[in-house]
MARROKE-21518 format. One record per residue (C-alpha): x, y negated, z; residue number from 1. Coordinates in steps of 0.2 Angstrom, whole numbers, plus 5000, padded with zeros to 4 digits. Last residue first. Example, Ala and Ser with C-alpha at 12.3 -4.5 7.8 and 13.67 -1.06 7.14 Angstrom:
{{5068 5005 5036} 2}
{{5062 5022 5039} 1}
end
This chain:
{{5010 5026 5022} 356}
{{5009 5030 5041} 355}
{{4999 5017 5050} 354}
{{5010 5002 5057} 353}
{{5011 4999 5075} 352}
{{5001 4984 5082} 351}
{{5008 4970 5090} 350}
{{5001 4957 5076} 349}
{{4986 4966 5068} 348}
{{4989 4982 5058} 347}
{{4980 4986 5041} 346}
{{4966 4998 5040} 345}
{{4952 4985 5040} 344}
{{4960 4977 5024} 343}
{{4955 4958 5025} 342}
{{4941 4952 5014} 341}
{{4939 4950 4995} 340}
{{4920 4954 4996} 339}
{{4916 4935 4998} 338}
{{4921 4931 4980} 337}
{{4938 4921 4978} 336}
{{4934 4904 4969} 335}
{{4939 4894 4985} 334}
{{4957 4900 4985} 333}
{{4962 4909 5002} 332}
{{4977 4900 5008} 331}
{{4995 4905 5012} 330}
{{5007 4897 5023} 329}
{{5025 4905 5022} 328}
{{5038 4900 5036} 327}
{{5056 4897 5033} 326}
{{5065 4898 5049} 325}
{{5065 4918 5048} 324}
{{5075 4918 5032} 323}
{{5079 4936 5028} 322}
{{5061 4942 5028} 321}
{{5053 4925 5023} 320}
{{5040 4920 5036} 319}
{{5023 4924 5040} 318}
{{5013 4918 5056} 317}
{{4996 4924 5062} 316}
{{4981 4917 5069} 315}
{{4981 4900 5060} 314}
{{4968 4903 5049} 313}
{{4978 4906 5033} 312}
{{4990 4917 5043} 311}
{{4974 4929 5048} 310}
{{4970 4929 5029} 309}
{{4988 4933 5024} 308}
{{4990 4948 5038} 307}
{{4975 4957 5035} 306}
{{4976 4953 5015} 305}
{{4993 4960 5013} 304}
{{5001 4949 5002} 303}
{{5007 4947 4983} 302}
{{5014 4930 4982} 301}
{{5012 4913 4973} 300}
{{5021 4897 4975} 299}
{{5024 4882 4983} 298}
{{5038 4872 4990} 297}
{{5036 4859 4976} 296}
{{5054 4858 4969} 295}
{{5052 4874 4958} 294}
{{5036 4882 4959} 293}
{{5040 4899 4965} 292}
{{5032 4915 4959} 291}
{{5031 4933 4966} 290}
{{5035 4931 4983} 289}
{{5033 4949 4991} 288}
{{5021 4955 5004} 287}
{{5017 4958 5022} 286}
{{5032 4971 5026} 285}
{{5026 4984 5039} 284}
{{5033 4981 5057} 283}
{{5021 4968 5062} 282}
{{5024 4957 5078} 281}
{{5028 4942 5066} 280}
{{5022 4944 5049} 279}
{{5035 4948 5035} 278}
{{5037 4942 5018} 277}
{{5051 4949 5006} 276}
{{5059 4939 4993} 275}
{{5057 4945 4975} 274}
{{5057 4928 4968} 273}
{{5070 4917 4977} 272}
{{5067 4905 4992} 271}
{{5077 4890 4996} 270}
{{5067 4880 5009} 269}
{{5063 4862 5004} 268}
{{5045 4864 5009} 267}
{{5049 4867 5026} 266}
{{5037 4876 5029} 265}
{{5034 4884 5012} 264}
{{5016 4884 5005} 263}
{{5006 4898 4997} 262}
{{4995 4904 4984} 261}
{{4989 4921 4984} 260}
{{4991 4938 4974} 259}
{{4981 4953 4982} 258}
{{4985 4967 4993} 257}
{{4974 4980 5001} 256}
{{4965 4986 4985} 255}
{{4958 5002 4991} 254}
{{4940 4999 4986} 253}
{{4937 5016 4980} 252}
{{4927 5010 4964} 251}
{{4941 4997 4959} 250}
{{4956 5009 4963} 249}
{{4949 5023 4954} 248}
{{4944 5011 4939} 247}
{{4961 5004 4937} 246}
{{4969 5021 4938} 245}
{{4958 5028 4925} 244}
{{4959 5014 4913} 243}
{{4977 5014 4909} 242}
{{4975 5014 4890} 241}
{{4956 5011 4886} 240}
{{4941 5021 4890} 239}
{{4922 5015 4888} 238}
{{4915 4999 4895} 237}
{{4906 4996 4911} 236}
{{4921 4992 4922} 235}
{{4926 4977 4911} 234}
{{4942 4969 4917} 233}
{{4949 4950 4914} 232}
{{4934 4940 4922} 231}
{{4947 4933 4934} 230}
{{4939 4943 4948} 229}
{{4945 4959 4940} 228}
{{4963 4951 4934} 227}
{{4966 4947 4953} 226}
{{4985 4951 4952} 225}
{{4982 4965 4965} 224}
{{4968 4972 4954} 223}
{{4980 4972 4939} 222}
{{4994 4981 4946} 221}
{{5010 4971 4940} 220}
{{5026 4982 4937} 219}
{{5027 4987 4918} 218}
{{5027 4968 4914} 217}
{{5029 4956 4928} 216}
{{5015 4945 4930} 215}
{{5023 4927 4933} 214}
{{5036 4927 4919} 213}
{{5026 4939 4909} 212}
{{5012 4927 4907} 211}
{{4999 4919 4919} 210}
{{4997 4918 4938} 209}
{{4982 4911 4946} 208}
{{4982 4905 4964} 207}
{{4972 4889 4963} 206}
{{4988 4879 4967} 205}
{{4998 4890 4955} 204}
{{4986 4886 4940} 203}
{{4987 4866 4943} 202}
{{5006 4866 4945} 201}
{{5007 4876 4929} 200}
{{4997 4863 4921} 199}
{{5008 4850 4928} 198}
{{5022 4858 4918} 197}
{{5012 4859 4903} 196}
{{5011 4840 4905} 195}
{{5027 4838 4897} 194}
{{5023 4847 4882} 193}
{{5006 4835 4880} 192}
{{5018 4819 4883} 191}
{{5030 4825 4870} 190}
{{5049 4830 4875} 189}
{{5046 4849 4871} 188}
{{5042 4844 4853} 187}
{{5025 4850 4848} 186}
{{5020 4866 4841} 185}
{{5014 4868 4824} 184}
{{4995 4865 4820} 183}
{{4980 4874 4819} 182}
{{4971 4875 4837} 181}
{{4970 4888 4850} 180}
{{4960 4882 4865} 179}
{{4958 4881 4883} 178}
{{4947 4871 4894} 177}
{{4946 4867 4912} 176}
{{4955 4879 4925} 175}
{{4941 4874 4937} 174}
{{4930 4883 4926} 173}
{{4939 4900 4930} 172}
{{4945 4915 4919} 171}
{{4937 4912 4902} 170}
{{4945 4895 4901} 169}
{{4931 4884 4894} 168}
{{4929 4882 4875} 167}
{{4936 4867 4866} 166}
{{4923 4862 4852} 165}
{{4920 4844 4859} 164}
{{4933 4841 4874} 163}
{{4925 4841 4891} 162}
{{4930 4826 4902} 161}
{{4943 4830 4915} 160}
{{4936 4824 4932} 159}
{{4950 4833 4942} 158}
{{4963 4842 4931} 157}
{{4963 4851 4915} 156}
{{4962 4851 4896} 155}
{{4973 4866 4889} 154}
{{4980 4868 4872} 153}
{{4989 4883 4862} 152}
{{4996 4879 4846} 151}
{{4994 4887 4829} 150}
{{5005 4889 4813} 149}
{{5022 4892 4821} 148}
{{5015 4905 4833} 147}
{{5007 4914 4818} 146}
{{5013 4932 4822} 145}
{{5004 4943 4811} 144}
{{4993 4959 4812} 143}
{{4981 4965 4799} 142}
{{4968 4979 4805} 141}
{{4960 4992 4795} 140}
{{4964 5006 4806} 139}
{{4977 5019 4800} 138}
{{4988 5020 4815} 137}
{{4985 5003 4824} 136}
{{4992 5009 4841} 135}
{{5011 5007 4837} 134}
{{5007 4992 4828} 133}
{{4998 4983 4843} 132}
{{5013 4989 4855} 131}
{{5027 4983 4842} 130}
{{5017 4966 4841} 129}
{{5016 4964 4860} 128}
{{5035 4968 4861} 127}
{{5039 4954 4850} 126}
{{5026 4942 4857} 125}
{{5032 4943 4875} 124}
{{5043 4928 4875} 123}
{{5028 4917 4870} 122}
{{5016 4924 4883} 121}
{{5000 4927 4873} 120}
{{4985 4919 4864} 119}
{{4978 4932 4852} 118}
{{4968 4923 4838} 117}
{{4954 4935 4832} 116}
{{4947 4936 4814} 115}
{{4932 4946 4810} 114}
{{4927 4940 4793} 113}
{{4910 4931 4792} 112}
{{4917 4914 4799} 111}
{{4921 4906 4815} 110}
{{4936 4913 4825} 109}
{{4935 4924 4840} 108}
{{4948 4920 4853} 107}
{{4955 4934 4864} 106}
{{4966 4927 4878} 105}
{{4981 4938 4885} 104}
{{4989 4947 4899} 103}
{{5003 4958 4894} 102}
{{5010 4975 4900} 101}
{{5000 4976 4916} 100}
{{5002 4992 4925} 99}
{{4989 5007 4924} 98}
{{5002 5020 4923} 97}
{{4998 5023 4904} 96}
{{5004 5006 4900} 95}
{{4992 4991 4901} 94}
{{4985 4978 4889} 93}
{{4977 4963 4897} 92}
{{4960 4953 4895} 91}
{{4953 4936 4895} 90}
{{4939 4934 4883} 89}
{{4936 4918 4871} 88}
{{4917 4912 4869} 87}
{{4909 4918 4853} 86}
{{4912 4909 4838} 85}
{{4907 4922 4826} 84}
{{4898 4936 4835} 83}
{{4906 4952 4839} 82}
{{4917 4945 4853} 81}
{{4906 4953 4867} 80}
{{4911 4970 4859} 79}
{{4928 4965 4866} 78}
{{4925 4973 4883} 77}
{{4939 4969 4894} 76}
{{4954 4980 4899} 75}
{{4963 4981 4882} 74}
{{4967 4995 4870} 73}
{{4952 5006 4866} 72}
{{4941 4991 4862} 71}
{{4955 4983 4852} 70}
{{4955 4994 4838} 69}
{{4935 4995 4838} 68}
{{4935 4975 4837} 67}
{{4948 4974 4824} 66}
{{4942 4987 4812} 65}
{{4935 4977 4798} 64}
{{4950 4966 4797} 63}
{{4960 4952 4805} 62}
{{4972 4950 4820} 61}
{{4982 4934 4821} 60}
{{4995 4932 4835} 59}
{{4999 4916 4844} 58}
{{5012 4911 4856} 57}
{{5012 4903 4874} 56}
{{5027 4897 4885} 55}
{{5032 4882 4876} 54}
{{5016 4881 4866} 53}
{{5007 4876 4881} 52}
{{5001 4858 4874} 51}
{{4993 4850 4889} 50}
{{4979 4837 4890} 49}
{{4978 4829 4907} 48}
{{4965 4823 4920} 47}
{{4973 4817 4936} 46}
{{4981 4831 4945} 45}
{{4996 4825 4953} 44}
{{4991 4815 4968} 43}
{{4975 4823 4971} 42}
{{4982 4841 4971} 41}
{{4996 4836 4982} 40}
{{4986 4827 4994} 39}
{{4974 4842 4995} 38}
{{4988 4853 4999} 37}
{{4994 4842 5012} 36}
{{4977 4840 5020} 35}
{{4976 4859 5020} 34}
{{4992 4862 5030} 33}
{{4987 4847 5043} 32}
{{4971 4855 5047} 31}
{{4975 4861 5064} 30}
{{4972 4879 5065} 29}
{{4967 4882 5047} 28}
{{4948 4880 5042} 27}
{{4934 4889 5051} 26}
{{4925 4904 5044} 25}
{{4908 4908 5035} 24}
{{4916 4905 5018} 23}
{{4934 4906 5018} 22}
{{4943 4888 5017} 21}
{{4957 4884 5007} 20}
{{4952 4874 4992} 19}
{{4935 4867 4996} 18}
{{4939 4864 5013} 17}
{{4955 4855 5007} 16}
{{4946 4843 4995} 15}
{{4934 4838 5011} 14}
{{4949 4837 5022} 13}
{{4958 4825 5009} 12}
{{4942 4815 5007} 11}
{{4942 4811 5026} 10}
{{4960 4808 5026} 9}
{{4959 4795 5011} 8}
{{4963 4801 4994} 7}
{{4976 4796 4981} 6}
{{4976 4796 4962} 5}
{{4990 4794 4951} 4}
{{4988 4784 4936} 3}
{{4984 4788 4918} 2}
{{4988 4774 4905} 1}
end
């Protein structure tokens, strides 16, 4: 039987530093928020195996033109899937305005024939099928919904042992392993299906959104949702739908907002998705709540880096716009690369906002 794990205060601080600190900077002002995060992670995330088929479906793509077809459609370089059994890719399909329509995982199957299994948000499968068939034209590609024949699985948590034959999650090693396996989805009451909720908690603690419920179709800007640093975008491949706007934002360095994890103070504060976030002493809105993890007082918000990173280190206070007594405490995920720093053009507390 799996048991809950608890950390000593000293160990909590070590875990907190790994999760919440920015390289070269001190941890949060008093450490209490960090210890709270660490305790939550330690107590909830012993190793688990989760069946994600409640929220994930599978599409099968087969045929001689599969890779060429996808290369002009998705954000990542699918030529990396040319070899049978190649590691999976994380990618997205965008609209012409460079907004995310679907984020997805591409799994190359073993065998001589080119067969890919696409792990995508279950409720978005019908729209994804329409998009794929619309762009297919005369390409030699067979497209089928096989969500009842395959299931999506994840192995995650502190100290999780690697399962033989399961690939690592292509976004982050801390997310564990992710596999698409033959077999029908399990009952929603089975232990692996119940553990899918713990997997969602695990992702949110690490600041990673997934699927159309968390990455709104037609609205989400790929770089604001960190798809670039989650290995979901190639900036060296040729053109694809929406590529121009993504490349322009990347090469000009104009990404001023990013999706970040947060904790509410008090944690029982009732906050809805879409709630505005403001920084004390700053007129310009600091961001918007995008994901709420019900019952935990945690979630994800797209925040201006200047205010968010200042708040992560106790130099700024953020609160919900219509609920001034509900504070929002973000933290910088440990996997963020050093170049994700504050926007120097954004105002600090007491400064007048620049013209939009």
